[in-house]
C-alpha positions as CSV (number, residue, x, y, z in Angstrom):
1,M,117.9,121.5,78.1
2,K,115.5,119.7,75.8
3,I,115.0,116.0,76.5
4,S,114.6,115.2,72.8
5,G,118.0,114.5,71.4
6,S,119.8,114.6,74.7
7,K,122.1,111.8,75.9
8,I,120.9,110.9,79.4
9,L,122.4,108.4,81.9
10,V,120.0,106.9,84.4
11,T,121.6,105.2,87.4
12,G,119.4,102.6,88.9
13,G,117.4,102.7,85.7
14,S,116.1,99.2,86.0
15,G,114.5,99.9,89.4
16,F,110.9,100.9,90.2
17,I,111.2,104.7,89.7
18,G,114.2,104.5,87.4
19,S,112.5,102.3,84.9
20,H,109.5,104.6,84.7
21,L,111.8,107.5,84.1
22,T,113.7,105.6,81.5
23,E,110.5,104.8,79.6
24,S,109.4,108.4,79.7
25,L,112.8,109.8,78.5
26,V,112.9,107.3,75.6
27,K,109.3,108.4,74.6
28,A,110.4,112.0,74.7
29,G,113.2,111.3,72.3
30,A,116.3,111.0,74.6
31,R,119.2,108.6,74.0
32,V,119.2,106.7,77.3
33,T,121.9,104.7,78.9
34,V,120.9,102.7,82.0
35,Y,123.7,102.1,84.6
36,D,122.7,99.5,87.2
37,N,124.2,96.8,89.4
38,F,120.8,94.9,89.4
39,S,120.8,94.4,93.1
40,F,117.2,95.4,93.3
41,G,116.4,96.3,89.7
42,R,115.2,94.0,87.0
43,K,115.9,94.0,83.3
44,E,112.3,92.9,82.9
45,N,111.3,96.4,84.0
46,L,112.9,97.8,80.8
47,A,111.2,95.3,78.4
48,S,109.2,98.0,76.6
49,V,112.3,100.0,75.7
50,S,115.1,97.4,75.8
51,K,115.7,97.8,72.0
52,D,116.0,101.6,72.3
53,I,118.4,102.0,75.2
54,E,121.9,101.0,76.2
55,I,122.2,98.9,79.4
56,V,125.5,98.9,81.3
57,E,125.9,96.7,84.3
58,G,128.0,98.6,86.9
59,D,128.2,100.0,90.4
60,I,128.2,103.7,91.4
61,L,131.0,102.8,93.8
62,D,133.3,102.1,90.8
63,Q,134.6,105.6,90.0
64,D,136.7,104.5,87.0
65,H,133.7,102.7,85.4
66,L,131.5,105.7,86.1
67,D,134.0,108.0,84.3
68,Q,133.8,105.8,81.2
69,V,130.0,105.6,81.1
70,I,129.3,109.3,81.9
71,D,131.7,110.5,79.3
72,G,129.8,112.1,76.4
73,K,126.5,112.3,78.2
74,D,124.5,115.6,78.7
75,I,122.4,114.8,81.8
76,V,122.6,112.3,84.7
77,S,119.4,111.1,86.5
78,H,120.8,109.6,89.6
79,Q,118.2,107.1,91.0
80,A,120.6,104.3,92.2
81,A,120.4,103.9,96.0
82,Q,120.3,101.6,99.0
83,L,116.6,101.8,99.9
84,E,116.2,99.6,102.9
85,I,115.6,101.1,106.4
86,F,116.5,97.8,108.1
87,L,119.8,97.4,106.2
88,A,120.7,101.0,106.9
89,S,120.2,100.4,110.7
90,S,122.0,97.1,110.7
91,D,124.9,98.2,108.5
92,P,125.0,102.0,108.4
93,Y,128.5,101.9,106.8
94,A,127.1,100.0,103.7
95,D,124.2,102.4,103.5
96,L,126.6,105.4,103.7
97,K,128.9,104.0,101.0
98,T,126.1,103.5,98.5
99,N,123.9,106.5,99.2
100,T,126.6,109.2,100.0
101,I,129.9,108.0,98.6
102,G,128.1,106.7,95.5
103,T,126.4,110.0,95.0
104,L,129.7,111.8,95.5
105,N,131.2,109.6,92.8
106,I,128.4,110.6,90.4
107,L,129.0,114.3,91.1
108,R,132.8,114.0,90.6
109,S,132.4,112.2,87.3
110,A,129.6,114.6,86.2
111,K,131.8,117.6,86.9
112,K,134.8,116.0,85.2
113,H,132.9,115.3,82.0
114,G,131.0,118.5,81.7
115,I,127.5,117.2,82.5
116,C,124.9,120.0,82.1
117,K,122.6,118.9,85.0
118,V,122.2,116.2,87.6
119,I,118.8,115.1,89.0
120,N,119.4,113.4,92.4
121,A,116.9,111.1,94.1
122,S,116.6,112.1,97.7
123,S,113.9,111.2,100.3
124,A,111.4,112.8,102.7
125,C,113.1,110.7,105.3
126,V,115.7,113.5,105.6
127,Y,113.1,115.4,107.8
128,G,112.6,112.8,110.5
129,Q,109.8,113.0,113.0
130,K,107.7,116.2,112.4
131,E,104.4,117.4,113.8
132,G,102.7,118.6,110.6
133,S,103.2,119.3,106.9
134,V,106.8,120.3,106.1
135,D,108.3,122.6,103.4
136,E,111.9,122.8,102.4
137,T,112.6,125.4,105.1
138,S,111.9,122.8,107.8
139,M,115.1,121.7,109.7
140,P,116.1,118.1,108.6
141,V,116.6,115.9,111.6
142,P,116.7,112.3,110.3
143,N,115.6,109.6,112.6
144,W,116.9,106.8,110.4
145,E,120.5,106.2,109.2
146,Y,119.0,106.1,105.7
147,G,117.8,109.7,106.1
148,I,121.3,110.7,107.2
149,S,123.0,109.2,104.1
150,K,120.4,110.8,101.8
151,L,120.8,114.2,103.4
152,A,124.6,114.1,103.2
153,A,124.2,113.2,99.5
154,E,121.9,116.2,99.0
155,R,124.4,118.5,100.7
156,Y,127.2,117.4,98.4
157,G,124.9,118.3,95.5
158,T,124.4,121.8,97.0
159,I,128.1,122.3,97.2
160,Y,128.6,121.2,93.6
161,S,125.8,123.5,92.5
162,T,127.0,126.5,94.5
163,Y,130.8,126.3,94.1
164,N,131.5,123.9,91.2
165,D,129.1,125.1,88.5
166,L,127.3,121.8,88.3
167,P,123.5,122.2,88.6
168,V,122.2,119.5,90.9
169,I,118.5,119.2,91.7
170,S,117.5,116.9,94.5
171,F,113.9,115.5,94.9
172,R,112.7,114.5,98.3
173,Y,110.3,111.8,97.4
174,G,107.3,111.0,99.5
175,I,106.0,107.4,99.5
176,T,106.1,106.8,95.7
177,Y,103.9,104.0,94.5
178,G,102.7,102.4,91.2
179,P,103.4,99.5,88.9
180,R,106.7,97.7,89.7
181,E,106.9,99.1,93.2
182,W,109.3,97.0,95.3
183,F,107.9,94.6,97.8
184,R,108.0,95.4,101.5
185,R,106.2,98.6,101.9
186,V,102.7,98.8,103.2
187,L,100.7,99.3,100.0
188,T,102.3,96.4,98.2
189,I,101.6,94.1,101.1
190,F,98.0,95.3,101.3
191,I,97.4,94.8,97.6
192,K,99.0,91.3,97.6
193,R,96.8,90.2,100.5
194,A,93.7,91.6,98.7
195,L,94.7,89.7,95.5
196,E,94.9,86.5,97.7
197,N,91.6,87.3,99.3
198,K,93.2,87.6,102.7
199,D,92.3,90.1,105.4
200,I,94.5,93.2,105.5
201,V,96.7,93.4,108.6
202,V,97.5,96.8,110.2
203,F,100.3,97.1,112.8
204,G,99.3,98.9,115.9
205,D,96.5,101.5,115.8
206,G,97.0,102.4,112.1
207,Q,97.2,106.1,112.8
208,Q,100.6,106.5,111.1
209,V,100.2,109.1,108.3
210,R,101.9,109.0,105.0
211,D,102.1,111.1,101.8
212,F,101.6,108.8,98.8
213,I,102.7,110.1,95.4
214,S,102.1,108.3,92.1
215,V,105.3,107.4,90.2
216,H,103.7,109.1,87.1
217,D,103.5,112.4,89.0
218,V,107.2,111.9,90.0
219,V,108.1,111.3,86.3
220,R,106.4,114.5,85.2
221,L,108.2,116.6,87.7
222,H,111.6,115.0,86.9
223,N,111.2,115.8,83.2
224,L,110.1,119.3,83.8
225,A,113.2,119.9,85.9
226,I,115.4,118.6,83.1
227,E,114.0,121.1,80.7
228,D,113.8,124.0,83.1
229,E,116.7,126.4,82.3
230,A,116.2,128.8,85.2
231,C,116.6,126.3,88.1
232,R,120.3,125.5,88.4
233,G,120.4,123.7,91.7
234,D,118.0,123.3,94.6
235,F,116.0,120.7,96.5
236,F,112.2,120.0,96.3
237,N,109.5,118.1,98.1
238,V,107.7,115.6,95.9
239,G,104.4,114.8,97.5
240,T,100.7,115.6,97.6
241,N,100.4,117.4,101.0
242,I,97.5,114.9,101.6
243,G,97.9,112.7,104.6
244,T,96.5,109.2,104.5
245,N,96.7,107.1,107.6
246,V,97.3,103.3,107.4
247,N,93.7,102.5,108.4
248,D,92.3,104.6,105.6
249,L,94.9,103.2,103.1
250,A,93.6,99.7,104.0
251,K,90.0,100.8,103.3
252,L,91.0,102.4,100.0
253,V,92.7,99.1,98.9
254,I,89.5,97.2,99.7
255,L,87.4,99.8,97.8
256,A,89.7,99.9,94.8
257,T,90.0,96.1,94.5
258,G,86.4,95.3,95.3
259,K,87.4,92.5,97.6
260,N,85.2,91.2,100.4
261,I,87.9,91.2,103.1
262,N,88.3,92.8,106.5
263,V,90.9,95.0,108.2
264,I,92.4,93.4,111.3
265,H,95.0,94.9,113.7
266,E,98.1,93.2,115.1
267,E,99.9,94.6,118.2
268,L,103.6,94.5,117.3
269,N,106.6,96.2,118.7
270,E,108.9,98.1,116.4
271,G,111.5,95.9,114.8
272,E,109.6,92.7,115.5
273,F,108.4,90.2,112.9
274,S,104.7,89.9,112.3
275,K,102.9,86.6,113.2
276,L,100.2,87.3,110.7
277,V,102.3,88.6,107.7
278,P,105.2,86.2,107.1
279,E,108.6,87.8,106.8
280,K,107.3,91.3,107.5
281,K,108.9,93.4,110.3
282,R,107.5,96.6,111.7
283,N,109.8,99.6,111.1
284,T,112.1,100.7,113.9
285,A,111.8,104.4,115.0
286,E,108.6,104.4,113.0
287,L,107.5,107.8,111.6
288,K,104.3,109.0,113.0
289,L,103.7,111.5,110.2
290,M,105.1,112.2,106.7
291,L,103.4,115.1,104.9
292,L,105.1,117.2,102.2
293,D,104.2,120.7,101.1
294,Y,104.9,120.8,97.4
295,S,104.3,124.5,96.8
296,K,108.0,125.2,96.0
297,A,108.0,122.7,93.1
298,S,104.7,124.1,92.0
299,K,106.0,127.7,91.9
300,T,109.3,126.7,90.2
301,F,108.1,124.2,87.6
302,G,104.3,124.7,87.4
303,W,103.8,121.2,88.6
304,Q,101.3,119.6,90.9
305,P,100.2,116.0,91.5
306,E,97.3,114.9,89.4
307,I,96.7,111.2,90.2
308,Q,94.3,110.5,93.1
309,L,95.3,107.7,95.5
310,E,92.3,105.5,94.8
311,E,93.0,105.8,91.1
312,G,96.7,104.9,91.6
313,I,95.9,102.0,93.8
314,R,93.5,100.6,91.2
315,E,96.3,100.9,88.6
316,E,98.8,99.1,90.8
317,F,96.3,96.4,91.6
318,E,95.6,95.7,87.9
319,W,99.4,95.5,87.3
320,A,99.9,93.2,90.2
321,K,97.3,90.7,88.9
322,D,99.7,89.7,86.2
323,N,103.0,90.3,88.0
324,L,102.8,88.7,91.4
325,H,106.2,87.1,90.7
326,Y,107.6,90.5,91.5
327,W,106.3,90.1,95.1
328,E,107.3,86.6,96.0
329,K,109.5,87.5,98.9
330,I,110.1,90.6,101.1
331,R,113.6,91.8,100.7
332,Y,115.5,93.6,103.5
333,S,118.8,93.8,101.6
334,A,120.2,93.1,98.2
């Protein structure tokens, strides 16, 4: 289905990824409605398109409200989620409600109202601890409650695609970064410390490897999937298949920002608060490696990531210079 002229609902559309998607869909000629409870999102994120969209405040746990808002739409981009690993661990029931029951509500309403396609935001966290690069045939064994709730949501999407004639495409995002990224993850903290001319603090030995993907590359894939008529339901990795360890990420931040600062290490147990980075806790059950083979998305949609990490860091740094109010406080829950 063509984006231009389509009526598209974006849940979580005021959040980091959702707001970039909303901007791109408006630019492509869609009539966009954003549905968000603003627990993490900001209306400020939608400033560039606020006059061109409808914004509805609501929660994906409210089935009746969803039915009202989804009615008459063509496509749903479901980006609303509970994102926090620590909240998922401390209150897995709340995490399950938002990520799994909330997604099931979306699917029920979408089927009821004849939606043509649902794009569902999943996560690479569904894989859990792995030894190397993973493709979609790798067995998901989540090590975090968050990964369990996202995997369950994916599986509901598969059922609706297979048996209920509702195409649902799930994207397993790697570490998505860029302007408006929410403040807690490693890159945001490194960039903020660089802006403040403070040394960058790495927890442990810094050998943890991550797959960083620019939000702009995510947006391109998302929009290709909307317009692809052949793919009627599946799940895809969204990454670069390039591993960057935390030590190298710190060096890239220093290089991209041009700051005369150092990298220092702090020995810290998982789940403990840092003494050097106020309010920051080290992740529990920390992943040693996250690396995503994107060949399936490449073959299906002709997509591949284009933005190099150093270039993307520089862009986020330039944005952060004028937007540090986004990063005043680390948030572990809504």
